[in-house]
LOVEX-280373 format. One line per 5 residues: their letters; for each residue x, y, z of C-alpha. Coordinates in pm, 1 decimal, padded with zeros to 6 digits. Example, Ala and Ser with C-alpha at 12.3 -4.5 7.8 and 13.67 -1.06 7.14 Angstrom:
! LOVEX-280373
AS	01230.0:-00450.0:00780.0; 01367.0:-00106.0:00714.0
***
This chain:
! LOVEX-280373
MSTAT	-01462.2:00703.2:04794.8; -01522.7:00338.1:04707.3; -01833.4:00426.3:04508.0; -01644.7:00676.3:04298.4; -01374.4:00422.6:04233.0
AESAD	-01623.4:00162.3:04125.0; -01792.3:00404.7:03888.8; -01455.7:00498.1:03744.5; -01363.6:00136.3:03693.5; -01691.9:00070.5:03520.3
GQKQP	-01638.7:00373.1:03306.4; -01302.5:00242.8:03196.2; -01423.7:-00103.0:03116.1; -01729.3:-00000.3:02917.8; -01548.5:00136.7:02608.7
GALRV	-01343.8:-00179.6:02593.9; -01656.1:-00392.4:02618.7; -01823.2:-00185.8:02347.2; -01518.6:-00219.3:02120.8; -01504.3:-00595.0:02173.7
GIQKV	-01876.8:-00619.8:02102.2; -01842.5:-00427.9:01774.9; -01543.5:-00645.0:01684.2; -01743.1:-00962.6:01741.0; -02034.4:-00836.1:01532.3
GSFMS	-01797.7:-00727.5:01255.4; -01607.2:-01053.9:01267.9; -01932.9:-01249.9:01243.7; -02044.0:-01038.5:00946.3; -01709.0:-01099.4:00782.2
GMIMP	-01751.7:-01471.7:00842.0; -02081.7:-01459.8:00651.0; -01958.5:-01242.6:00363.2; -01607.4:-01371.5:00293.5; -01702.0:-01729.3:00190.9
VIPAL	-01955.5:-01582.4:-00054.1; -01705.5:-01348.4:-00223.1; -01633.7:-01605.2:-00501.8; -02001.9:-01586.4:-00599.5; -01978.4:-01206.5:-00607.3
IAWGI	-01669.4:-01231.9:-00826.1; -01850.5:-01471.0:-01061.6; -02142.5:-01228.3:-01083.5; -01902.8:-00939.9:-01153.6; -01721.2:-01128.6:-01427.4
LTAVL	-02048.1:-01232.5:-01588.0; -02172.7:-00874.1:-01578.9; -01847.5:-00733.5:-01720.2; -01834.3:-00988.2:-02003.1; -02193.6:-00929.4:-02106.0
VNIGE	-02151.5:-00550.7:-02092.6; -01847.9:-00569.2:-02321.6; -02021.1:-00811.1:-02556.2; -02314.5:-00569.9:-02568.8; -02077.8:-00292.1:-02680.6
WTTGW	-01927.4:-00510.2:-02953.6; -02245.5:-00670.7:-03085.5; -02615.3:-00599.7:-03093.7; -02888.1:-00855.3:-03061.2; -02660.6:-01158.1:-03018.5
APAEA	-02905.1:-01420.2:-02887.6; -02670.8:-01616.7:-02654.1; -02564.3:-01295.0:-02478.3; -02922.6:-01179.1:-02438.7; -03021.8:-01519.2:-02299.4
LDTAI	-02731.2:-01528.7:-02055.7; -02813.9:-01178.2:-01938.9; -03120.3:-01320.9:-01764.7; -02888.5:-01484.1:-01507.3; -02745.5:-01154.9:-01377.0
FPMIH	-03046.2:-01035.2:-01174.6; -03127.7:-01370.9:-01006.9; -02763.0:-01408.2:-00900.0; -02743.7:-01073.5:-00724.2; -03102.1:-01062.9:-00600.5
YLLPI	-03165.1:-01421.1:-00486.0; -02854.1:-01638.4:-00494.3; -02610.3:-01410.6:-00310.8; -02837.5:-01310.5:-00017.6; -02950.4:-01670.4:00029.1
LIAVQ	-02587.3:-01790.6:00026.5; -02504.9:-01532.0:00294.0; -02802.4:-01642.8:00505.3; -02702.6:-02008.7:00462.0; -02346.7:-01932.2:00573.6
GGKMV	-02469.6:-01729.6:00871.7; -02705.3:-02007.8:00974.4; -02428.9:-02265.0:00941.2; -02200.9:-02061.9:01167.6; -02466.8:-02074.6:01440.5
YDMRG	-02612.5:-02424.7:01403.8; -02435.1:-02623.7:01134.4; -02634.7:-02749.7:00834.2; -02965.7:-02744.7:01017.0; -02919.5:-02374.9:01085.8
AVVGG	-02808.5:-02317.8:00725.6; -03132.5:-02462.5:00587.9; -03370.3:-02258.4:00803.6; -03153.0:-01949.5:00746.6; -03188.4:-01985.4:00370.6
IAALG	-03564.8:-02032.4:00398.9; -03597.7:-01721.5:00614.1; -03391.1:-01513.5:00369.1; -03631.0:-01593.4:00087.6; -03916.8:-01452.1:00294.5
VIAGS	-03749.3:-01113.8:00346.0; -03649.8:-01098.0:-00023.5; -04006.7:-01164.9:-00137.0; -04145.2:-00918.4:00117.4; -03914.2:-00644.0:-00004.5
DHIVD	-04008.7:-00709.5:-00368.6; -04378.1:-00695.8:-00277.1; -04332.5:-00353.0:-00113.5; -04146.0:-00217.3:-00416.6; -04406.2:-00359.9:-00658.8
QFNAG	-04689.2:-00196.0:-00465.7; -04509.3:00139.3:-00465.3; -04427.7:00119.7:-00838.2; -04779.3:00024.6:-00943.5; -04913.0:00293.0:-01178.6
LPEAE	-04595.8:00506.2:-01171.8; -04399.9:00595.0:-01487.5; -04086.9:00384.5:-01534.2; -03859.8:00683.5:-01470.5; -04008.0:00729.3:-01119.4
QLEYV	-04014.4:00365.3:-01015.3; -03797.2:00230.8:-00733.7; -03539.0:-00041.0:-00795.7; -03557.6:-00368.6:-00607.8; -03356.9:-00378.1:-00284.0
HMFIG	-03102.1:-00658.2:-00262.4; -03155.2:-00809.0:00082.4; -02793.7:-00849.9:00199.1; -02859.4:-00685.5:00535.9; -03180.2:-00884.2:00577.3
AMILG	-02990.8:-01206.4:00504.3; -02718.7:-01117.3:00756.3; -02988.4:-01068.6:01021.3; -03231.2:-01349.9:00945.8; -02977.8:-01624.3:00862.4
PLAAW	-02812.7:-01637.3:01207.0; -03137.3:-01547.5:01387.7; -03328.0:-01833.7:01225.1; -03049.3:-02078.5:01312.5; -03043.4:-01957.5:01674.0
IMKKL	-03421.0:-02003.8:01706.7; -03391.2:-02353.8:01558.4; -03116.2:-02442.1:01803.8; -03319.5:-02321.5:02100.8; -03629.9:-02510.6:01984.6
DGLWE	-03432.5:-02832.5:01940.6; -03302.2:-02787.2:02293.1; -03657.0:-02784.3:02431.1; -03726.7:-03143.6:02327.9; -03374.4:-03284.4:02322.6
GKIRA	-03374.8:-03626.3:02489.3; -03755.0:-03630.6:02511.1; -03838.1:-03783.4:02170.0; -03920.5:-04150.8:02152.3; -03675.1:-04367.2:01961.2
GFEML	-03768.2:-04392.9:01593.6; -03938.7:-04054.4:01577.5; -03625.2:-03835.6:01577.2; -03610.7:-03783.4:01199.4; -03980.4:-03709.1:01176.7
VNMFS	-03961.7:-03445.1:01450.0; -03643.1:-03292.3:01307.6; -03782.8:-03259.5:00956.1; -04121.8:-03118.2:01047.8; -03995.2:-02886.0:01321.5
AGILG	-03751.0:-02722.9:01077.3; -04014.8:-02703.5:00804.9; -04279.2:-02549.7:01031.9; -04028.0:-02301.4:01173.0; -03924.7:-02214.3:00816.8
FFLVI	-04289.0:-02140.5:00732.0; -04323.8:-01893.9:01020.4; -03985.9:-01736.4:00942.9; -04091.9:-01668.8:00582.5; -04402.9:-01491.6:00712.0
GGFFG	-04202.1:-01297.4:00969.7; -03944.2:-01189.5:00713.1; -04210.9:-01100.0:00455.6; -04429.5:-00883.2:00678.4; -04197.5:-00792.0:00966.0
LAPVI	-03836.9:-00743.4:00860.1; -03869.7:-00648.9:00492.5; -04031.8:-00305.7:00557.4; -03764.8:-00226.2:00818.6; -03473.5:-00317.8:00588.1
NGLMN	-03624.3:-00126.8:00295.3; -03657.7:00182.6:00512.9; -03302.7:00143.2:00648.6; -03154.7:00106.5:00299.9; -03342.7:00416.0:00187.5
VLETV	-03196.3:00617.9:00478.0; -02842.2:00488.5:00418.3; -02859.3:00557.6:00044.1; -02985.2:00910.0:00116.3; -02694.1:00975.7:00355.3
VGFLV	-02433.8:00843.5:00109.5; -02595.6:01039.6:-00174.9; -02577.2:01356.7:00032.8; -02206.6:01300.8:00106.6; -02128.8:01235.8:-00260.2
DHGLL	-02335.2:01527.6:-00391.9; -02168.4:01770.7:-00149.7; -01815.3:01635.1:-00191.9; -01800.3:01515.4:00170.1; -01736.5:01144.6:00111.4
PLASV	-01358.9:01177.4:00181.8; -01452.7:01264.3:00541.9; -01552.1:00899.1:00583.9; -01178.5:00825.0:00614.3; -01178.0:01006.2:00949.3
IIEPA	-01392.6:00717.7:01079.2; -01282.1:00426.4:00862.5; -00902.5:00449.1:00897.7; -00890.1:00459.1:01281.3; -01162.3:00192.1:01288.9
KVFFL	-00941.4:-00035.7:01079.7; -00652.6:-00009.3:01326.5; -00879.8:-00124.6:01610.8; -01045.5:-00398.0:01399.0; -01383.0:-00223.2:01395.7
NNAIN	-01387.5:-00192.9:01016.8; -01566.0:-00522.5:00949.3; -01887.5:-00392.0:01104.4; -01869.9:-00077.8:00887.4; -01751.7:-00252.9:00572.8
HGVLT	-01972.8:-00562.3:00568.2; -02263.9:-00410.6:00759.1; -02302.1:-00090.3:00556.0; -02057.7:-00035.6:00268.2; -02083.8:-00376.9:00102.5
PLGIQ	-02467.7:-00391.3:00090.1; -02487.8:-00030.7:-00034.7; -02207.0:-00086.5:-00283.8; -02369.5:-00398.2:-00427.1; -02702.0:-00214.6:-00457.0
EASGE	-02529.4:00065.5:-00649.3; -02315.3:-00165.7:-00863.7; -02619.4:-00368.6:-00970.4; -02779.5:-00058.9:-01122.7; -02694.0:00145.3:-01427.7
AGQSI	-02355.6:00254.7:-01284.7; -02227.9:-00102.3:-01283.7; -01975.2:-00013.5:-01012.1; -01948.7:00165.4:-00679.2; -01694.9:00392.1:-00511.0
LFLLE	-01801.2:00248.4:-00173.8; -01598.5:-00067.9:-00232.0; -01280.6:00141.6:-00226.4; -01343.8:00339.8:00092.1; -01183.7:00072.9:00311.6
ANPGV	-00994.2:-00152.1:00070.3; -00746.8:00093.4:-00086.4; -00405.2:-00081.4:-00051.7; -00213.4:00241.0:-00109.6; -00263.3:00358.1:00249.9
GLGLL	-00077.4:00068.2:00409.7; 00183.1:00066.2:00133.1; 00268.9:00434.0:00183.9; 00295.3:00396.4:00561.9; 00525.2:00093.7:00542.7
LAFSV	00745.6:00255.0:00277.7; 00790.4:00550.6:00513.4; 00900.7:00312.9:00790.2; 01135.7:00136.8:00546.5; 01313.8:00467.8:00481.2
FGVGA	01277.2:00670.1:00801.4; 01191.0:00412.4:01069.9; 01426.6:00271.1:01332.3; 01491.9:-00068.0:01489.8; 01263.3:-00364.0:01439.0
ARATA	00991.3:-00151.1:01278.2; 01224.1:-00047.0:00996.2; 01361.7:-00399.6:00955.6; 01018.0:-00559.7:00921.3; 00846.5:-00287.6:00716.2
PGAAI	00959.5:-00396.9:00362.8; 00826.5:-00750.8:00408.0; 00507.4:-00619.1:00565.1; 00456.8:-00385.6:00267.7; 00454.7:-00682.7:00029.0
IVFLG	00200.4:-00866.0:00246.0; -00028.8:-00563.5:00262.3; -00005.0:-00457.5:-00102.8; -00006.2:-00793.9:-00279.9; -00158.5:-01019.7:-00013.2
GIHEV	-00425.1:-00773.6:00098.5; -00372.2:-00845.9:00471.1; -00408.2:-00490.6:00600.7; -00382.6:-00583.3:00969.4; -00006.6:-00618.9:00924.0
YFPYV	00039.9:-00240.6:00914.1; -00175.6:-00170.4:01220.3; 00109.2:-00219.8:01476.6; 00311.5:00052.5:01303.6; 00026.3:00298.0:01362.8
LMKPA	-00027.6:00189.6:01724.1; 00345.9:00227.8:01784.2; 00308.9:00599.2:01707.8; -00058.6:00709.3:01722.3; 00021.0:01040.3:01547.1
LLLAV	00044.9:00829.1:01232.0; -00334.8:00812.3:01231.6; -00308.7:01152.4:01062.7; -00105.8:00991.9:00783.2; -00347.5:00705.6:00713.1
IAGGA	-00650.9:00937.1:00734.2; -00489.0:01178.8:00487.9; -00396.6:00895.5:00252.8; -00741.1:00736.5:00272.6; -00916.5:01068.4:00207.8
TGVTT	-00686.2:01131.4:-00090.6; -00779.4:00798.9:-00243.5; -01151.2:00861.5:-00192.9; -01122.7:01210.2:-00342.1; -00943.7:01072.1:-00648.1
NMLLE	-01211.0:00808.8:-00703.0; -01487.1:01064.7:-00657.5; -01340.0:01320.1:-00898.3; -01265.3:01059.5:-01165.6; -01597.9:00879.1:-01103.4
VGLQG	-01436.0:00536.2:-01077.3; -01514.6:00236.4:-00857.5; -01529.3:-00141.6:-00834.5; -01790.5:-00392.2:-00943.0; -01773.6:-00579.8:-00615.1
PAAPG	-01587.4:-00590.3:-00283.4; -01208.7:-00633.5:-00308.7; -01156.5:-00907.8:-00053.6; -00890.6:-00941.4:00061.4; -00780.4:-00581.2:00000.3
SVIAV	-00498.0:-00672.8:-00238.0; -00411.9:-00457.4:-00537.6; -00472.1:-00772.5:-00744.0; -00829.1:-00806.0:-00613.7; -00883.2:-00432.3:-00669.8
YLQSL	-00782.7:-00460.0:-01035.7; -00993.0:-00772.2:-01093.8; -01298.6:-00587.7:-00963.1; -01223.1:-00277.0:-01172.6; -01206.7:-00446.4:-01515.1
GGGMG	-01575.8:-00401.9:-01595.1; -01539.7:-00023.5:-01609.5; -01293.6:-00027.6:-01896.0; -00948.9:00128.1:-01929.8; -01058.5:00466.3:-01793.6
NIIGV	-01176.7:00302.1:-01472.9; -00854.0:00102.9:-01437.6; -00642.6:00417.8:-01479.4; -00852.6:00603.4:-01221.1; -00827.8:00320.5:-00969.1
TLSWI	-00450.3:00307.9:-01025.9; -00420.1:00678.4:-00956.1; -00626.3:00640.5:-00639.1; -00388.2:00393.0:-00474.8; -00074.4:00568.9:-00603.2
LAAAV	-00186.0:00906.9:-00466.8; -00308.8:00749.5:-00142.5; 00033.0:00587.0:-00097.7; 00217.8:00909.4:-00181.6; 00021.9:01124.0:00064.1
TFAVA	00043.1:00864.1:00341.5; 00419.4:00833.3:00281.2; 00471.1:01211.2:00291.6; 00275.4:01269.6:00613.5; 00423.2:00963.2:00784.4
ALILL	00775.3:01066.3:00682.3; 00730.5:01407.7:00846.4; 00609.8:01245.8:01170.2; 00890.2:00988.2:01175.2; 01158.5:01246.6:01099.3
KDRKK	01026.6:01474.1:01374.0; 01060.1:01194.3:01633.6; 01367.4:01023.3:01487.2; 01622.4:01139.6:01747.9; 01391.2:01041.0:02032.4
DLAGE	01321.1:00703.4:01871.6; 01691.0:00629.9:01823.7; 01765.8:00713.7:02185.8; 01463.1:00539.0:02334.5; 01332.3:00185.2:02356.8
DGFTS	01203.6:00014.9:02044.0; 00830.6:-00021.9:02111.4; 00748.7:-00227.7:01805.2; 00706.6:-00560.6:01985.9; 00473.7:-00394.5:02233.2
AVAKT	00275.0:-00243.2:01945.7; 00234.4:-00587.2:01785.4; 00103.8:-00720.6:02116.9; -00142.7:-00429.4:02140.9; -00266.4:-00504.4:01790.7
AAAKG	-00315.6:-00872.2:01872.9; -00507.5:-00772.4:02185.8; -00722.9:-00531.7:01983.6; -00805.6:-00807.3:01737.1; -00915.0:-01031.3:02022.7
KSSSH	-00795.6:-01357.9:01866.7; -00480.3:-01512.4:01732.7; -00334.5:-01402.9:01400.0; -00053.6:-01583.0:01219.5; 00039.6:-01261.1:01039.8
LSDLA	00082.7:-01067.0:01363.2; 00266.2:-01361.3:01517.4; 00510.7:-01354.2:01227.5; 00577.4:-00986.0:01295.8; 00632.8:-01061.8:01663.7
DAAAV	00868.8:-01345.9:01573.4; 01074.4:-01109.5:01362.5; 01109.6:-00850.1:01637.6; 01048.6:-00997.3:01981.7; 01356.7:-01209.6:02057.6
PAQTE	01700.6:-01049.1:02027.6; 01980.4:-01259.1:01880.4; 02226.2:-01168.8:02154.9; 02227.8:-01014.3:02501.1; 02506.2:-00851.3:02696.7
KVIQK	02433.0:-01034.7:03022.9; 02413.9:-01395.7:03126.6; 02052.1:-01507.3:03153.6; 02007.3:-01686.7:03485.3; 01647.4:-01611.4:03579.8
VIFAC	01349.4:-01670.5:03350.6; 00990.9:-01612.0:03463.8; 00671.4:-01704.3:03285.3; 00408.6:-01449.5:03385.7; 00032.6:-01449.6:03344.8
DAGMG	-00254.2:-01271.5:03512.9; -00296.9:-01516.5:03800.7; 00030.4:-01710.8:03787.8; -00156.4:-02033.6:03857.0; -00207.7:-02213.6:03525.9
SSAMG	-00088.0:-02087.2:03190.5; 00248.5:-01968.6:03313.7; 00313.6:-02285.4:03515.4; 00263.9:-02503.0:03209.0; 00478.1:-02280.1:02989.3
ASVLR	00758.5:-02292.1:03245.3; 00746.4:-02672.9:03245.4; 00773.8:-02689.5:02867.4; 01072.7:-02452.0:02862.3; 01250.2:-02640.8:03143.4
KKFKA	01226.6:-02953.8:02933.4; 01370.1:-02772.2:02632.2; 01657.3:-02635.7:02843.8; 01731.2:-02985.3:02970.4; 01731.3:-03126.2:02616.2
AGIEG	01970.5:-02848.1:02508.9; 02204.3:-02920.0:02801.8; 02146.9:-02579.2:02961.3; 02205.2:-02571.5:03336.9; 02207.4:-02297.5:03595.3
VEVTN	01889.1:-02124.3:03476.1; 01601.4:-02069.4:03716.5; 01269.7:-02108.7:03534.8; 00963.6:-02024.3:03742.8; 00616.1:-01882.4:03700.4
KAIAA	00445.2:-01592.0:03873.2; 00154.5:-01355.2:03845.7; 00250.1:-01032.3:03668.1; 00176.1:-00834.7:03983.1; 00427.4:-01050.6:04173.4
LPGDT	00722.1:-01007.1:03936.7; 01023.8:-00929.2:04158.1; 01196.2:-00665.4:03943.2; 01527.3:-00847.5:03899.4; 01436.5:-01098.6:03627.8
DLVIT	01662.3:-01147.4:03326.5; 01393.0:-01268.6:03083.0; 01013.8:-01254.2:03109.2; 00780.1:-01453.0:02884.8; 00415.1:-01350.8:02857.2
QESLT	00124.7:-01382.9:02620.2; 00118.1:-01101.7:02366.5; -00160.7:-00900.2:02525.2; 00010.5:-00901.2:02867.7; 00359.9:-00793.6:02761.2
DRARG	00302.9:-00423.8:02829.5; 00193.3:-00493.5:03188.0; 00492.3:-00719.0:03245.1; 00727.7:-00458.8:03100.1; 00603.5:-00209.2:03359.3
QEPEA	00695.0:-00453.4:03638.4; 01028.0:-00559.8:03485.3; 01160.1:-00264.3:03280.2; 01518.3:-00396.6:03267.2; 01433.2:-00751.2:03157.2
IHVSV	01424.1:-00897.4:02807.9; 01058.0:-00951.8:02718.4; 00936.0:-01223.1:02484.9; 00574.5:-01236.3:02368.4; 00417.7:-01569.0:02272.5
DSFMD	00084.2:-01655.1:02118.7; 00066.4:-01993.3:02288.8; 00245.7:-02117.4:02599.4; 00233.9:-02480.5:02488.3; 00390.2:-02489.0:02141.8
APEYD	00529.8:-02139.1:02086.1; 00802.5:-02127.2:01818.6; 00970.0:-01853.2:02025.6; 01089.5:-02117.2:02273.8; 01359.5:-02235.8:02035.0
EVVEL	01475.1:-01875.5:01995.2; 01481.8:-01835.0:02374.2; 01698.5:-02146.3:02403.8; 01936.7:-02002.3:02145.3; 01937.4:-01665.0:02321.3
VQNSR	02024.4:-01825.9:02657.4; 02298.7:-02030.7:02493.7; 02441.2:-01718.4:02327.1; 02431.8:-01528.3:02656.1; 02658.2:-01790.2:02808.7
QPAAV	02929.0:-01746.0:02548.2; 03239.7:-01567.5:02681.7; 03180.4:-01261.7:02460.1; 02841.0:-01208.1:02619.3; 02968.0:-01211.1:02976.9
GAGEG	03056.2:-00864.2:03101.7; 03322.8:-00781.8:03353.0; 03238.1:-00895.6:03704.7; 02947.8:-01114.5:03590.6; 03142.3:-01439.1:03609.8
SASSA	03116.9:-01739.9:03389.5; 02805.0:-01935.6:03323.3; 02925.5:-02221.9:03536.0; 02992.5:-01999.1:03834.7; 02671.9:-01800.4:03797.8
APAVS	02462.3:-02087.0:03931.9; 02569.2:-02439.3:04013.5; 02257.5:-02611.3:03886.3; 01893.1:-02563.7:03798.7; 01719.3:-02376.4:04079.1
AASAE	01561.2:-02562.6:04365.3; 01216.0:-02444.6:04262.2; 01268.1:-02573.2:03908.1; 01422.0:-02901.2:04021.0; 01138.4:-02973.7:04259.5
ADAAP	00881.8:-02902.1:03989.7; 01052.9:-03135.9:03744.2; 01179.1:-03411.6:03972.7; 00897.7:-03449.4:04223.9; 00721.3:-03785.6:04207.1
VPETA	00392.2:-03796.6:04027.1; 00114.5:-03740.2:04280.8; -00153.2:-04001.4:04332.3; -00432.9:-03789.3:04196.5; -00713.0:-04015.4:04312.2
DSGIL	-00594.8:-03980.2:04672.3; -00506.1:-03613.4:04658.9; -00845.8:-03516.3:04522.4; -00691.9:-03275.5:04273.1; -00807.5:-03496.0:03984.5
TLSQV	-01046.3:-03785.3:04035.1; -01251.9:-03993.5:03798.7; -01562.9:-03784.7:03866.1; -01373.8:-03483.2:03736.0; -01287.3:-03641.5:03397.7
RIHSG	-01538.9:-03646.6:03111.6; -01546.2:-03729.2:02740.2; -01806.7:-03582.0:02502.1; -01848.6:-03707.4:02147.5; -01982.7:-03375.8:02019.6
SATQE	-01875.3:-03013.4:02028.7; -01956.3:-02723.9:02259.2; -01934.9:-02348.8:02260.7; -01667.6:-02180.0:02468.2; -01933.9:-02054.4:02707.3
EALAE	-02072.8:-02406.5:02752.9; -01723.5:-02548.7:02808.8; -01646.0:-02281.4:03069.0; -01973.2:-02354.2:03248.2; -01901.6:-02728.1:03257.0
AAQIL	-01544.6:-02682.9:03381.3; -01663.2:-02450.0:03656.8; -01948.5:-02680.8:03757.7; -01714.7:-02980.3:03792.3; -01493.4:-02774.5:04021.2
VDSGA	-01798.8:-02657.8:04219.4; -01923.4:-03017.3:04255.4; -01579.7:-03125.2:04379.3; -01599.4:-02862.9:04654.7; -01297.6:-02674.0:04522.5
VTEDY	-01465.3:-02343.7:04428.4; -01779.1:-02142.1:04484.9; -02036.5:-02054.3:04220.9; -01861.7:-01718.1:04173.4; -01565.4:-01889.1:04007.5
LQAMK	-01739.2:-01915.9:03669.2; -01753.6:-01537.5:03635.9; -01386.6:-01519.1:03733.8; -01310.9:-01763.1:03450.4; -01503.9:-01545.3:03205.8
DREAT	-01318.9:-01235.9:03327.2; -00989.3:-01414.6:03262.8; -01090.6:-01497.7:02904.8; -01194.2:-01136.0:02847.6; -00839.9:-01031.7:02941.3
VSTFM	-00647.4:-01297.0:02749.0; -00731.4:-01638.2:02609.2; -00628.5:-01944.3:02809.0; -00577.3:-02149.1:02492.6; -00234.5:-02308.7:02527.6
GNGLA	-00182.3:-02474.3:02189.4; -00195.7:-02838.0:02074.9; -00570.7:-02847.6:02132.9; -00550.9:-02756.2:02503.3; -00731.1:-02478.4:02691.3
IPHGT	-00688.7:-02432.9:03068.3; -00957.9:-02190.8:03192.4; -00906.3:-02049.7:03541.5; -00994.1:-01744.4:03742.1; -00816.8:-01412.0:03764.4
NDAKD	-00579.9:-01322.7:04045.3; -00870.0:-01141.6:04214.1; -01068.6:-01466.1:04239.2; -00866.4:-01625.4:04522.8; -01159.4:-01589.1:04764.3
AVKAS	-01370.3:-01814.2:04539.4; -01115.9:-02099.7:04563.5; -01154.8:-02333.8:04862.9; -00926.0:-02620.7:04752.9; -00700.8:-02723.8:04468.0
ALSVV	-00864.7:-02927.4:04192.9; -00863.5:-02990.7:03820.3; -01139.9:-03078.4:03576.7; -01062.7:-03251.6:03246.6; -01315.7:-03258.1:02962.3
RYDGG	-01238.1:-03390.3:02615.0; -01465.9:-03264.3:02335.7; -01421.6:-03486.2:02030.9; -01611.9:-03232.3:01822.2; -01389.3:-02951.4:01944.5
VDWAG	-01456.4:-02612.6:02104.0; -01406.7:-02283.3:01922.0; -01186.4:-02111.6:02179.0; -01165.9:-01749.7:02063.1; -01065.4:-01859.6:01713.8
DQADF	-00860.0:-02167.2:01811.7; -00987.2:-02523.8:01838.8; -00960.2:-02677.6:02183.1; -01015.3:-03053.1:02217.3; -00921.3:-03067.7:02586.1
VIGIA	-01051.6:-02819.3:02843.1; -00875.6:-02847.7:03179.1; -01027.5:-02626.2:03445.8; -00794.3:-02515.7:03724.2; -00848.3:-02408.0:04083.9
GVGDE	-00540.1:-02369.2:04296.8; -00458.9:-02298.1:04659.9; -00091.3:-02226.2:04693.5; 00125.6:-02442.7:04467.2; -00015.2:-02788.6:04531.5
HLEIL	-00181.8:-02809.1:04191.1; 00128.9:-02704.8:03997.3; 00307.4:-03041.6:04006.3; 00044.0:-03219.1:03802.5; 00005.1:-02916.6:03576.2
SRIAV	00375.9:-02925.7:03493.3; 00344.4:-03289.1:03390.7; 00033.2:-03221.9:03185.1; 00225.2:-02943.1:03013.1; 00507.6:-03178.6:02919.0
LFAEE	00253.0:-03431.3:02795.9; 00063.5:-03183.9:02577.2; 00387.8:-03049.1:02433.1; 00434.4:-03381.5:02251.4; 00199.9:-03434.1:01955.6
NEVAQ	00220.5:-03813.7:01974.2; 00115.8:-03804.5:02340.4; -00174.9:-03574.5:02257.7; -00281.5:-03819.8:01986.4; -00293.8:-04098.5:02247.0
LRAAS	-00503.9:-03882.7:02478.1; -00745.5:-03818.3:02190.9; -00765.4:-04192.9:02128.9; -00853.0:-04284.0:02491.1; -01182.5:-04470.9:02479.3
SEEEL	-01305.2:-04403.1:02833.3; -01275.0:-04161.3:03122.6; -01087.8:-04427.2:03320.0; -00827.4:-04466.7:03045.3; -00790.1:-04091.8:03006.9
LQMLS	-00739.8:-04048.9:03383.2; -00480.3:-04324.8:03385.7; -00284.1:-04151.5:03107.3; -00292.5:-03817.9:03286.6; -00199.5:-03971.7:03621.1
AVNDG	00097.4:-04152.8:03469.5; 00262.6:-03836.6:03340.5; 00628.3:-03795.2:03426.0; 00895.3:-03553.7:03317.9; 01052.5:-03816.5:03089.9
***
């Protein structure tokens, strides 16, 4: 029985792991491509201008001379810029340099293969050069990673005065071998891959099957898998096609058509209910003009049948483009209608009209199908619970990192302006109930005290331990659905960050409103009679004297470190866990528990603070309560946020929560955080942390 259960659990986790892996690859590709888009736009404008000049004049010398810049830009400059950006993302400027060198090797190798094939063939049968965008996206980061690993082999082993010599020659020698590897090793593989991909796309176009791509692309967008498809396949193929005689490519419009999101949100504006209807008009403007398509994803997740609407709309747009033979000169990034038009100018007025029809028809079809689905479910939606806030949280979880656009949607829908009952019990809930939620509760208690609110119990618990009688539950966005299952009658508020969430001010206002006479129902009593004072648990957490950390062993000088440089999230997790292991607080298994926690939801708290800790299932790995504090002056990329302070947590019972509550209050104040950043030694930093009070 246990074996079957384990296999089932593995089977459930694997798709999620695969999705997250594809998201990370796609996000990394996007990080390489997006900064280079201005260069693509410049190339497109230059091409469009010279094409139009060529139609107006013949033999104009300046135009003919300038035309010689078009091929080097698309063939050399753009791939090398992508490789440089990819290398920089892995290993700063040193990685950027070796990445650019490596890219040149795969470009030259590809050209050599094409030249050999074309030798002796008539011009009509010769192959075109392959633009090495995929090769650059592979070799740029790979070269930087190899450089980083090589530098690690002799780090700290070079005699003083020889560092620059070793750094220069090691990068140069590695660059030499990377050029050879790209020339003879990767170039044939990329050329073959591009040939296969072009054959597949050509088959779909020739047989009128390209609209079927929307069956894959539109659902992939909703789950943030589109970057891997778009930047890994469509963009390289589209650029290859646009650099030829066509001058444009339909592939750039497969994913970027803004009409799909516009049509869906217009349908919600007319036929939606609750928060979804209220937020849809503003979201439509963001999607259509701003090009931020992720804003419409929660509306689809709220009602998965709407996938039919976006697929139908996307396929309609592709069909229109295919029939009218229109496309873009380069990728429309972001997918705004403005960017679409700028990239369509080179095709003339006929191309602009065709592109316009593609987004109008895509919007119309999406609107029509979505309207039918919304009307069919309207009575049920009006009678049931508004699931929009939950859908926003699901979208944020699918993205895997914070998004200001999704947070804005949550802000608009998550916190009600008024409630019919007096709020007396507020619980912050997280997976383990031992770190994130404790700090959030401390911050909110301080805000309640500043607002003069009394009689409200503010505590923290694990989601699994929620009692079922809570008035208001606060969770991170990706955990709200689980909390709602435990507390179906409570008001649920989703936050992106426990430390500095803007929703706290709305919660304070909501609690204040609930204590107005109009909000108190018959038999509920007045606010003053509901509870005489802040709960004992809250009062003890706020009023208890600051513990002597050096004596308690929870935080000692050996557990405080300052690093002048940066670290990866994985390195920071490993260091936090090792400090706790060395202190005797946890076993070696605790590091994996920390990683499991991050895979569920980020422990970034806001204001530069991350507090990694294990999941609720990791209690057996904890032997004593302890904290580790590491300040990284170069910062840590914590799932898209920058953490300067990483405080590892291991807790037995509640004995670690007192100091955590004081750290929370400290990190909630920007001026206090600035002083912590300015501490010049571990001793000074420990003194500041030990002197925290609830001031």
